[in-house]
PDB file with SEQRES, HELIX, SHEET and CRYST1 records, atoms N, CA, C and O in Angstrom:
SEQRES   1 A   74  LYS SER GLU ILE ILE ASN ARG VAL SER ASP LYS GLY GLU          
SEQRES   2 A   74  ARG VAL PRO ASP LEU ALA ARG GLU TYR GLY VAL ILE PRO          
SEQRES   3 A   74  LYS THR ILE TYR ASN LEU LEU ARG ASN LYS ALA ASN GLN          
SEQRES   4 A   74  PRO GLN ALA VAL LEU GLU LEU ALA LYS LEU LYS ARG GLU          
SEQRES   5 A   74  ASN GLU ALA LEU ILE ASN ILE ILE GLY SER LEU VAL ALA          
SEQRES   6 A   74  GLU SER ARG LEU GLY LYS LYS LYS LYS                          
HELIX    1 AA1 SER A    2  SER A    9  1                                   8    
HELIX    2 AA2 VAL A   15  TYR A   22  1                                   8    
HELIX    3 AA3 PRO A   26  LYS A   73  1                                  48    
CRYST1    1.000    1.000    1.000  90.00  90.00  90.00 P 1           1          
ATOM      1  N   LYS A   1      81.132  73.085  91.265  1.00  0.00           N  
ATOM      2  CA  LYS A   1      82.241  72.914  92.178  1.00  0.00           C  
ATOM      3  C   LYS A   1      81.741  72.799  93.608  1.00  0.00           C  
ATOM      4  O   LYS A   1      82.124  71.886  94.339  1.00  0.00           O  
ATOM      5  N   SER A   2      80.885  73.728  93.999  1.00  0.00           N  
ATOM      6  CA  SER A   2      80.410  73.707  95.384  1.00  0.00           C  
ATOM      7  C   SER A   2      79.590  72.451  95.668  1.00  0.00           C  
ATOM      8  O   SER A   2      79.612  71.930  96.783  1.00  0.00           O  
ATOM      9  N   GLU A   3      78.872  71.971  94.666  1.00  0.00           N  
ATOM     10  CA  GLU A   3      78.093  70.741  94.850  1.00  0.00           C  
ATOM     11  C   GLU A   3      79.010  69.558  95.125  1.00  0.00           C  
ATOM     12  O   GLU A   3      78.741  68.743  96.008  1.00  0.00           O  
ATOM     13  N   ILE A   4      80.088  69.473  94.366  1.00  0.00           N  
ATOM     14  CA  ILE A   4      81.037  68.374  94.562  1.00  0.00           C  
ATOM     15  C   ILE A   4      81.660  68.474  95.950  1.00  0.00           C  
ATOM     16  O   ILE A   4      81.748  67.479  96.670  1.00  0.00           O  
ATOM     17  N   ILE A   5      82.089  69.667  96.320  1.00  0.00           N  
ATOM     18  CA  ILE A   5      82.709  69.861  97.637  1.00  0.00           C  
ATOM     19  C   ILE A   5      81.736  69.477  98.741  1.00  0.00           C  
ATOM     20  O   ILE A   5      82.121  68.813  99.703  1.00  0.00           O  
ATOM     21  N   ASN A   6      80.474  69.890  98.612  1.00  0.00           N  
ATOM     22  CA  ASN A   6      79.470  69.559  99.624  1.00  0.00           C  
ATOM     23  C   ASN A   6      79.209  68.061  99.692  1.00  0.00           C  
ATOM     24  O   ASN A   6      79.028  67.507 100.776  1.00  0.00           O  
ATOM     25  N   ARG A   7      79.190  67.419  98.557  1.00  0.00           N  
ATOM     26  CA  ARG A   7      78.925  65.980  98.553  1.00  0.00           C  
ATOM     27  C   ARG A   7      80.052  65.210  99.230  1.00  0.00           C  
ATOM     28  O   ARG A   7      79.812  64.188  99.873  1.00  0.00           O  
ATOM     29  N   VAL A   8      81.268  65.695  99.088  1.00  0.00           N  
ATOM     30  CA  VAL A   8      82.391  65.027  99.756  1.00  0.00           C  
ATOM     31  C   VAL A   8      82.408  65.401 101.236  1.00  0.00           C  
ATOM     32  O   VAL A   8      82.491  64.527 102.100  1.00  0.00           O  
ATOM     33  N   SER A   9      82.332  66.688 101.525  1.00  0.00           N  
ATOM     34  CA  SER A   9      82.464  67.171 102.901  1.00  0.00           C  
ATOM     35  C   SER A   9      81.272  66.811 103.774  1.00  0.00           C  
ATOM     36  O   SER A   9      81.442  66.288 104.875  1.00  0.00           O  
ATOM     37  N   ASP A  10      80.081  67.085 103.294  1.00  0.00           N  
ATOM     38  CA  ASP A  10      78.883  66.919 104.115  1.00  0.00           C  
ATOM     39  C   ASP A  10      78.303  65.512 104.063  1.00  0.00           C  
ATOM     40  O   ASP A  10      77.889  64.965 105.086  1.00  0.00           O  
ATOM     41  N   LYS A  11      78.275  64.937 102.884  1.00  0.00           N  
ATOM     42  CA  LYS A  11      77.627  63.630 102.721  1.00  0.00           C  
ATOM     43  C   LYS A  11      78.602  62.467 102.792  1.00  0.00           C  
ATOM     44  O   LYS A  11      78.191  61.310 102.869  1.00  0.00           O  
ATOM     45  N   GLY A  12      79.897  62.773 102.766  1.00  0.00           N  
ATOM     46  CA  GLY A  12      80.897  61.716 102.885  1.00  0.00           C  
ATOM     47  C   GLY A  12      81.037  60.838 101.664  1.00  0.00           C  
ATOM     48  O   GLY A  12      81.504  59.703 101.765  1.00  0.00           O  
ATOM     49  N   GLU A  13      80.637  61.347 100.504  1.00  0.00           N  
ATOM     50  CA  GLU A  13      80.763  60.545  99.289  1.00  0.00           C  
ATOM     51  C   GLU A  13      82.229  60.440  98.896  1.00  0.00           C  
ATOM     52  O   GLU A  13      83.033  61.321  99.200  1.00  0.00           O  
ATOM     53  N   ARG A  14      82.559  59.363  98.224  1.00  0.00           N  
ATOM     54  CA  ARG A  14      83.943  59.093  97.844  1.00  0.00           C  
ATOM     55  C   ARG A  14      84.355  59.906  96.619  1.00  0.00           C  
ATOM     56  O   ARG A  14      83.592  60.056  95.665  1.00  0.00           O  
ATOM     57  N   VAL A  15      85.578  60.424  96.671  1.00  0.00           N  
ATOM     58  CA  VAL A  15      86.112  61.237  95.580  1.00  0.00           C  
ATOM     59  C   VAL A  15      86.167  60.459  94.264  1.00  0.00           C  
ATOM     60  O   VAL A  15      85.736  60.986  93.239  1.00  0.00           O  
ATOM     61  N   PRO A  16      86.685  59.217  94.251  1.00  0.00           N  
ATOM     62  CA  PRO A  16      86.736  58.491  92.967  1.00  0.00           C  
ATOM     63  C   PRO A  16      85.354  58.306  92.326  1.00  0.00           C  
ATOM     64  O   PRO A  16      85.211  58.377  91.105  1.00  0.00           O  
ATOM     65  N   ASP A  17      84.345  58.069  93.166  1.00  0.00           N  
ATOM     66  CA  ASP A  17      82.987  57.898  92.634  1.00  0.00           C  
ATOM     67  C   ASP A  17      82.474  59.194  92.007  1.00  0.00           C  
ATOM     68  O   ASP A  17      81.885  59.179  90.926  1.00  0.00           O  
ATOM     69  N   LEU A  18      82.702  60.303  92.688  1.00  0.00           N  
ATOM     70  CA  LEU A  18      82.259  61.593  92.152  1.00  0.00           C  
ATOM     71  C   LEU A  18      83.049  61.976  90.904  1.00  0.00           C  
ATOM     72  O   LEU A  18      82.500  62.570  89.976  1.00  0.00           O  
ATOM     73  N   ALA A  19      84.326  61.639  90.884  1.00  0.00           N  
ATOM     74  CA  ALA A  19      85.149  61.942  89.709  1.00  0.00           C  
ATOM     75  C   ALA A  19      84.593  61.227  88.483  1.00  0.00           C  
ATOM     76  O   ALA A  19      84.494  61.817  87.407  1.00  0.00           O  
ATOM     77  N   ARG A  20      84.234  59.970  88.644  1.00  0.00           N  
ATOM     78  CA  ARG A  20      83.632  59.223  87.524  1.00  0.00           C  
ATOM     79  C   ARG A  20      82.307  59.855  87.108  1.00  0.00           C  
ATOM     80  O   ARG A  20      82.035  60.022  85.919  1.00  0.00           O  
ATOM     81  N   GLU A  21      81.494  60.201  88.090  1.00  0.00           N  
ATOM     82  CA  GLU A  21      80.175  60.774  87.802  1.00  0.00           C  
ATOM     83  C   GLU A  21      80.281  62.095  87.037  1.00  0.00           C  
ATOM     84  O   GLU A  21      79.500  62.349  86.120  1.00  0.00           O  
ATOM     85  N   TYR A  22      81.241  62.924  87.414  1.00  0.00           N  
ATOM     86  CA  TYR A  22      81.375  64.242  86.786  1.00  0.00           C  
ATOM     87  C   TYR A  22      82.359  64.258  85.623  1.00  0.00           C  
ATOM     88  O   TYR A  22      82.527  65.283  84.962  1.00  0.00           O  
ATOM     89  N   GLY A  23      83.002  63.136  85.376  1.00  0.00           N  
ATOM     90  CA  GLY A  23      83.910  63.044  84.238  1.00  0.00           C  
ATOM     91  C   GLY A  23      85.205  63.813  84.417  1.00  0.00           C  
ATOM     92  O   GLY A  23      85.744  64.372  83.462  1.00  0.00           O  
ATOM     93  N   VAL A  24      85.701  63.838  85.641  1.00  0.00           N  
ATOM     94  CA  VAL A  24      86.981  64.490  85.926  1.00  0.00           C  
ATOM     95  C   VAL A  24      87.890  63.487  86.626  1.00  0.00           C  
ATOM     96  O   VAL A  24      87.445  62.433  87.081  1.00  0.00           O  
ATOM     97  N   ILE A  25      89.170  63.837  86.703  1.00  0.00           N  
ATOM     98  CA  ILE A  25      90.071  62.954  87.426  1.00  0.00           C  
ATOM     99  C   ILE A  25      89.983  63.280  88.920  1.00  0.00           C  
ATOM    100  O   ILE A  25      89.697  64.421  89.283  1.00  0.00           O  
ATOM    101  N   PRO A  26      90.224  62.304  89.780  1.00  0.00           N  
ATOM    102  CA  PRO A  26      90.121  62.543  91.229  1.00  0.00           C  
ATOM    103  C   PRO A  26      90.988  63.702  91.718  1.00  0.00           C  
ATOM    104  O   PRO A  26      90.607  64.415  92.646  1.00  0.00           O  
ATOM    105  N   LYS A  27      92.152  63.892  91.096  1.00  0.00           N  
ATOM    106  CA  LYS A  27      93.044  64.974  91.522  1.00  0.00           C  
ATOM    107  C   LYS A  27      92.349  66.330  91.431  1.00  0.00           C  
ATOM    108  O   LYS A  27      92.590  67.207  92.261  1.00  0.00           O  
ATOM    109  N   THR A  28      91.493  66.505  90.433  1.00  0.00           N  
ATOM    110  CA  THR A  28      90.754  67.762  90.283  1.00  0.00           C  
ATOM    111  C   THR A  28      89.897  68.027  91.515  1.00  0.00           C  
ATOM    112  O   THR A  28      89.854  69.149  92.021  1.00  0.00           O  
ATOM    113  N   ILE A  29      89.224  67.001  91.988  1.00  0.00           N  
ATOM    114  CA  ILE A  29      88.364  67.162  93.169  1.00  0.00           C  
ATOM    115  C   ILE A  29      89.210  67.399  94.415  1.00  0.00           C  
ATOM    116  O   ILE A  29      88.864  68.229  95.255  1.00  0.00           O  
ATOM    117  N   TYR A  30      90.312  66.674  94.535  1.00  0.00           N  
ATOM    118  CA  TYR A  30      91.194  66.899  95.686  1.00  0.00           C  
ATOM    119  C   TYR A  30      91.723  68.333  95.687  1.00  0.00           C  
ATOM    120  O   TYR A  30      91.859  68.942  96.748  1.00  0.00           O  
ATOM    121  N   ASN A  31      92.021  68.872  94.509  1.00  0.00           N  
ATOM    122  CA  ASN A  31      92.468  70.266  94.414  1.00  0.00           C  
ATOM    123  C   ASN A  31      91.368  71.226  94.859  1.00  0.00           C  
ATOM    124  O   ASN A  31      91.640  72.208  95.550  1.00  0.00           O  
ATOM    125  N   LEU A  32      90.122  70.941  94.462  1.00  0.00           N  
ATOM    126  CA  LEU A  32      88.998  71.777  94.902  1.00  0.00           C  
ATOM    127  C   LEU A  32      88.894  71.771  96.424  1.00  0.00           C  
ATOM    128  O   LEU A  32      88.698  72.813  97.050  1.00  0.00           O  
ATOM    129  N   LEU A  33      89.028  70.590  97.003  1.00  0.00           N  
ATOM    130  CA  LEU A  33      88.935  70.466  98.458  1.00  0.00           C  
ATOM    131  C   LEU A  33      90.086  71.203  99.148  1.00  0.00           C  
ATOM    132  O   LEU A  33      89.883  71.860 100.169  1.00  0.00           O  
ATOM    133  N   ARG A  34      91.277  71.092  98.592  1.00  0.00           N  
ATOM    134  CA  ARG A  34      92.434  71.765  99.178  1.00  0.00           C  
ATOM    135  C   ARG A  34      92.262  73.282  99.097  1.00  0.00           C  
ATOM    136  O   ARG A  34      92.553  73.996 100.057  1.00  0.00           O  
ATOM    137  N   ASN A  35      91.792  73.769  97.955  1.00  0.00           N  
ATOM    138  CA  ASN A  35      91.583  75.213  97.791  1.00  0.00           C  
ATOM    139  C   ASN A  35      90.534  75.726  98.762  1.00  0.00           C  
ATOM    140  O   ASN A  35      90.665  76.823  99.305  1.00  0.00           O  
ATOM    141  N   LYS A  36      89.494  74.931  98.980  1.00  0.00           N  
ATOM    142  CA  LYS A  36      88.457  75.330  99.930  1.00  0.00           C  
ATOM    143  C   LYS A  36      89.034  75.401 101.335  1.00  0.00           C  
ATOM    144  O   LYS A  36      88.695  76.303 102.101  1.00  0.00           O  
ATOM    145  N   ALA A  37      89.895  74.465 101.678  1.00  0.00           N  
ATOM    146  CA  ALA A  37      90.499  74.451 103.011  1.00  0.00           C  
ATOM    147  C   ALA A  37      91.419  75.644 103.213  1.00  0.00           C  
ATOM    148  O   ALA A  37      91.553  76.135 104.333  1.00  0.00           O  
ATOM    149  N   ASN A  38      92.051  76.114 102.156  1.00  0.00           N  
ATOM    150  CA  ASN A  38      92.981  77.237 102.260  1.00  0.00           C  
ATOM    151  C   ASN A  38      92.286  78.590 102.233  1.00  0.00           C  
ATOM    152  O   ASN A  38      92.910  79.597 102.567  1.00  0.00           O  
ATOM    153  N   GLN A  39      91.027  78.645 101.849  1.00  0.00           N  
ATOM    154  CA  GLN A  39      90.338  79.929 101.718  1.00  0.00           C  
ATOM    155  C   GLN A  39      90.280  80.727 103.011  1.00  0.00           C  
ATOM    156  O   GLN A  39      90.575  81.922 102.983  1.00  0.00           O  
ATOM    157  N   PRO A  40      89.912  80.128 104.151  1.00  0.00           N  
ATOM    158  CA  PRO A  40      89.870  80.949 105.365  1.00  0.00           C  
ATOM    159  C   PRO A  40      91.225  81.578 105.680  1.00  0.00           C  
ATOM    160  O   PRO A  40      91.295  82.729 106.112  1.00  0.00           O  
ATOM    161  N   GLN A  41      92.289  80.829 105.464  1.00  0.00           N  
ATOM    162  CA  GLN A  41      93.625  81.369 105.698  1.00  0.00           C  
ATOM    163  C   GLN A  41      93.902  82.526 104.746  1.00  0.00           C  
ATOM    164  O   GLN A  41      94.486  83.534 105.143  1.00  0.00           O  
ATOM    165  N   ALA A  42      93.486  82.383 103.494  1.00  0.00           N  
ATOM    166  CA  ALA A  42      93.704  83.445 102.508  1.00  0.00           C  
ATOM    167  C   ALA A  42      92.927  84.701 102.887  1.00  0.00           C  
ATOM    168  O   ALA A  42      93.423  85.814 102.712  1.00  0.00           O  
ATOM    169  N   VAL A  43      91.726  84.533 103.397  1.00  0.00           N  
ATOM    170  CA  VAL A  43      90.916  85.680 103.809  1.00  0.00           C  
ATOM    171  C   VAL A  43      91.587  86.402 104.974  1.00  0.00           C  
ATOM    172  O   VAL A  43      91.645  87.632 104.999  1.00  0.00           O  
ATOM    173  N   LEU A  44      92.095  85.633 105.939  1.00  0.00           N  
ATOM    174  CA  LEU A  44      92.790  86.244 107.071  1.00  0.00           C  
ATOM    175  C   LEU A  44      94.052  86.968 106.618  1.00  0.00           C  
ATOM    176  O   LEU A  44      94.342  88.072 107.079  1.00  0.00           O  
ATOM    177  N   GLU A  45      94.792  86.349 105.722  1.00  0.00           N  
ATOM    178  CA  GLU A  45      96.015  86.964 105.206  1.00  0.00           C  
ATOM    179  C   GLU A  45      95.696  88.258 104.466  1.00  0.00           C  
ATOM    180  O   GLU A  45      96.409  89.251 104.615  1.00  0.00           O  
ATOM    181  N   LEU A  46      94.631  88.253 103.671  1.00  0.00           N  
ATOM    182  CA  LEU A  46      94.236  89.457 102.942  1.00  0.00           C  
ATOM    183  C   LEU A  46      93.866  90.580 103.905  1.00  0.00           C  
ATOM    184  O   LEU A  46      94.254  91.729 103.697  1.00  0.00           O  
ATOM    185  N   ALA A  47      93.123  90.256 104.951  1.00  0.00           N  
ATOM    186  CA  ALA A  47      92.741  91.265 105.936  1.00  0.00           C  
ATOM    187  C   ALA A  47      93.979  91.843 106.623  1.00  0.00           C  
ATOM    188  O   ALA A  47      94.066  93.050 106.851  1.00  0.00           O  
ATOM    189  N   LYS A  48      94.933  90.973 106.949  1.00  0.00           N  
ATOM    190  CA  LYS A  48      96.178  91.433 107.577  1.00  0.00           C  
ATOM    191  C   LYS A  48      96.939  92.369 106.642  1.00  0.00           C  
ATOM    192  O   LYS A  48      97.425  93.418 107.065  1.00  0.00           O  
ATOM    193  N   LEU A  49      97.038  91.990 105.378  1.00  0.00           N  
ATOM    194  CA  LEU A  49      97.747  92.823 104.412  1.00  0.00           C  
ATOM    195  C   LEU A  49      97.062  94.170 104.216  1.00  0.00           C  
ATOM    196  O   LEU A  49      97.734  95.187 104.048  1.00  0.00           O  
ATOM    197  N   LYS A  50      95.737  94.186 104.236  1.00  0.00           N  
ATOM    198  CA  LYS A  50      95.010  95.451 104.108  1.00  0.00           C  
ATOM    199  C   LYS A  50      95.301  96.370 105.290  1.00  0.00           C  
ATOM    200  O   LYS A  50      95.484  97.575 105.116  1.00  0.00           O  
ATOM    201  N   ARG A  51      95.344  95.793 106.505  1.00  0.00           N  
ATOM    202  CA  ARG A  51      95.658  96.599 107.693  1.00  0.00           C  
ATOM    203  C   ARG A  51      97.074  97.159 107.605  1.00  0.00           C  
ATOM    204  O   ARG A  51      97.311  98.331 107.898  1.00  0.00           O  
ATOM    205  N   GLU A  52      98.013  96.301 107.197  1.00  0.00           N  
ATOM    206  CA  GLU A  52      99.398  96.756 107.055  1.00  0.00           C  
ATOM    207  C   GLU A  52      99.508  97.853 106.004  1.00  0.00           C  
ATOM    208  O   GLU A  52     100.229  98.832 106.197  1.00  0.00           O  
ATOM    209  N   ASN A  53      98.798  97.693 104.901  1.00  0.00           N  
ATOM    210  CA  ASN A  53      98.815  98.688 103.834  1.00  0.00           C  
ATOM    211  C   ASN A  53      98.283 100.027 104.340  1.00  0.00           C  
ATOM    212  O   ASN A  53      98.861 101.078 104.059  1.00  0.00           O  
ATOM    213  N   GLU A  54      97.196  99.985 105.076  1.00  0.00           N  
ATOM    214  CA  GLU A  54      96.607 101.208 105.625  1.00  0.00           C  
ATOM    215  C   GLU A  54      97.585 101.891 106.581  1.00  0.00           C  
ATOM    216  O   GLU A  54      97.725 103.114 106.562  1.00  0.00           O  
ATOM    217  N   ALA A  55      98.257 101.101 107.414  1.00  0.00           N  
ATOM    218  CA  ALA A  55      99.234 101.666 108.351  1.00  0.00           C  
ATOM    219  C   ALA A  55     100.385 102.325 107.593  1.00  0.00           C  
ATOM    220  O   ALA A  55     100.833 103.411 107.960  1.00  0.00           O  
ATOM    221  N   LEU A  56     100.856 101.674 106.549  1.00  0.00           N  
ATOM    222  CA  LEU A  56     101.952 102.240 105.755  1.00  0.00           C  
ATOM    223  C   LEU A  56     101.526 103.523 105.046  1.00  0.00           C  
ATOM    224  O   LEU A  56     102.305 104.472 104.954  1.00  0.00           O  
ATOM    225  N   ILE A  57     100.313 103.553 104.555  1.00  0.00           N  
ATOM    226  CA  ILE A  57      99.797 104.767 103.907  1.00  0.00           C  
ATOM    227  C   ILE A  57      99.755 105.915 104.916  1.00  0.00           C  
ATOM    228  O   ILE A  57     100.105 107.047 104.585  1.00  0.00           O  
ATOM    229  N   ASN A  58      99.327 105.624 106.139  1.00  0.00           N  
ATOM    230  CA  ASN A  58      99.288 106.657 107.181  1.00  0.00           C  
ATOM    231  C   ASN A  58     100.687 107.155 107.521  1.00  0.00           C  
ATOM    232  O   ASN A  58     100.894 108.355 107.704  1.00  0.00           O  
ATOM    233  N   ILE A  59     101.643 106.241 107.605  1.00  0.00           N  
ATOM    234  CA  ILE A  59     103.027 106.633 107.901  1.00  0.00           C  
ATOM    235  C   ILE A  59     103.575 107.520 106.789  1.00  0.00           C  
ATOM    236  O   ILE A  59     104.192 108.551 107.054  1.00  0.00           O  
ATOM    237  N   ILE A  60     103.347 107.116 105.557  1.00  0.00           N  
ATOM    238  CA  ILE A  60     103.825 107.910 104.419  1.00  0.00           C  
ATOM    239  C   ILE A  60     103.180 109.289 104.426  1.00  0.00           C  
ATOM    240  O   ILE A  60     103.848 110.294 104.182  1.00  0.00           O  
ATOM    241  N   GLY A  61     101.888 109.335 104.704  1.00  0.00           N  
ATOM    242  CA  GLY A  61     101.194 110.622 104.770  1.00  0.00           C  
ATOM    243  C   GLY A  61     101.789 111.523 105.837  1.00  0.00           C  
ATOM    244  O   GLY A  61     101.969 112.720 105.611  1.00  0.00           O  
ATOM    245  N   SER A  62     102.095 110.960 106.995  1.00  0.00           N  
ATOM    246  CA  SER A  62     102.708 111.741 108.077  1.00  0.00           C  
ATOM    247  C   SER A  62     104.081 112.251 107.675  1.00  0.00           C  
ATOM    248  O   SER A  62     104.417 113.407 107.935  1.00  0.00           O  
ATOM    249  N   LEU A  63     104.874 111.401 107.046  1.00  0.00           N  
ATOM    250  CA  LEU A  63     106.215 111.805 106.621  1.00  0.00           C  
ATOM    251  C   LEU A  63     106.164 112.906 105.568  1.00  0.00           C  
ATOM    252  O   LEU A  63     106.965 113.839 105.600  1.00  0.00           O  
ATOM    253  N   VAL A  64     105.230 112.797 104.644  1.00  0.00           N  
ATOM    254  CA  VAL A  64     105.083 113.830 103.612  1.00  0.00           C  
ATOM    255  C   VAL A  64     104.665 115.145 104.257  1.00  0.00           C  
ATOM    256  O   VAL A  64     105.186 116.204 103.906  1.00  0.00           O  
ATOM    257  N   ALA A  65     103.726 115.080 105.198  1.00  0.00           N  
ATOM    258  CA  ALA A  65     103.274 116.293 105.877  1.00  0.00           C  
ATOM    259  C   ALA A  65     104.416 116.935 106.656  1.00  0.00           C  
ATOM    260  O   ALA A  65     104.586 118.153 106.606  1.00  0.00           O  
ATOM    261  N   GLU A  66     105.204 116.132 107.376  1.00  0.00           N  
ATOM    262  CA  GLU A  66     106.347 116.662 108.120  1.00  0.00           C  
ATOM    263  C   GLU A  66     107.367 117.289 107.175  1.00  0.00           C  
ATOM    264  O   GLU A  66     107.939 118.338 107.470  1.00  0.00           O  
ATOM    265  N   SER A  67     107.583 116.646 106.053  1.00  0.00           N  
ATOM    266  CA  SER A  67     108.540 117.154 105.069  1.00  0.00           C  
ATOM    267  C   SER A  67     108.089 118.509 104.539  1.00  0.00           C  
ATOM    268  O   SER A  67     108.906 119.418 104.389  1.00  0.00           O  
ATOM    269  N   ARG A  68     106.822 118.650 104.258  1.00  0.00           N  
ATOM    270  CA  ARG A  68     106.295 119.920 103.743  1.00  0.00           C  
ATOM    271  C   ARG A  68     106.373 121.013 104.798  1.00  0.00           C  
ATOM    272  O   ARG A  68     106.689 122.160 104.481  1.00  0.00           O  
ATOM    273  N   LEU A  69     106.086 120.666 106.052  1.00  0.00           N  
ATOM    274  CA  LEU A  69     106.179 121.653 107.129  1.00  0.00           C  
ATOM    275  C   LEU A  69     107.620 122.094 107.322  1.00  0.00           C  
ATOM    276  O   LEU A  69     107.881 123.270 107.575  1.00  0.00           O  
ATOM    277  N   GLY A  70     108.550 121.169 107.207  1.00  0.00           N  
ATOM    278  CA  GLY A  70     109.969 121.493 107.349  1.00  0.00           C  
ATOM    279  C   GLY A  70     110.435 122.437 106.267  1.00  0.00           C  
ATOM    280  O   GLY A  70     111.244 123.324 106.538  1.00  0.00           O  
ATOM    281  N   LYS A  71     109.953 122.276 105.055  1.00  0.00           N  
ATOM    282  CA  LYS A  71     110.341 123.147 103.937  1.00  0.00           C  
ATOM    283  C   LYS A  71     109.770 124.544 104.122  1.00  0.00           C  
ATOM    284  O   LYS A  71     110.420 125.524 103.759  1.00  0.00           O  
ATOM    285  N   LYS A  72     108.566 124.657 104.682  1.00  0.00           N  
ATOM    286  CA  LYS A  72     107.933 125.963 104.860  1.00  0.00           C  
ATOM    287  C   LYS A  72     108.629 126.771 105.944  1.00  0.00           C  
ATOM    288  O   LYS A  72     108.661 127.999 105.868  1.00  0.00           O  
ATOM    289  N   LYS A  73     109.190 126.105 106.953  1.00  0.00           N  
ATOM    290  CA  LYS A  73     109.842 126.808 108.056  1.00  0.00           C  
ATOM    291  C   LYS A  73     111.179 127.386 107.641  1.00  0.00           C  
ATOM    292  O   LYS A  73     111.640 128.346 108.258  1.00  0.00           O  
ATOM    293  N   LYS A  74     111.814 126.845 106.629  1.00  0.00           N  
ATOM    294  CA  LYS A  74     113.143 127.306 106.204  1.00  0.00           C  
ATOM    295  C   LYS A  74     113.062 128.564 105.463  1.00  0.00           C  
ATOM    296  O   LYS A  74     114.087 129.094 105.032  1.00  0.00           O  
TER     297      LYS A  74                                                      
END                                                                             
């Protein structure tokens, strides 16, 4: 997969030619290229979701701690 992507991206080879060479339909290669283009966005989105998850875990932890302290004071 990476070889095909590199040959299209770096060397400028034509997708139909590579599809014939590798015995796949051109759409398969276009999908590989599209997925590669979306990867940086997916990595950024994953990092954002991890930060949000961590923040929510901290909020929940604080709320649980406050709840326990409130019960002990009564």
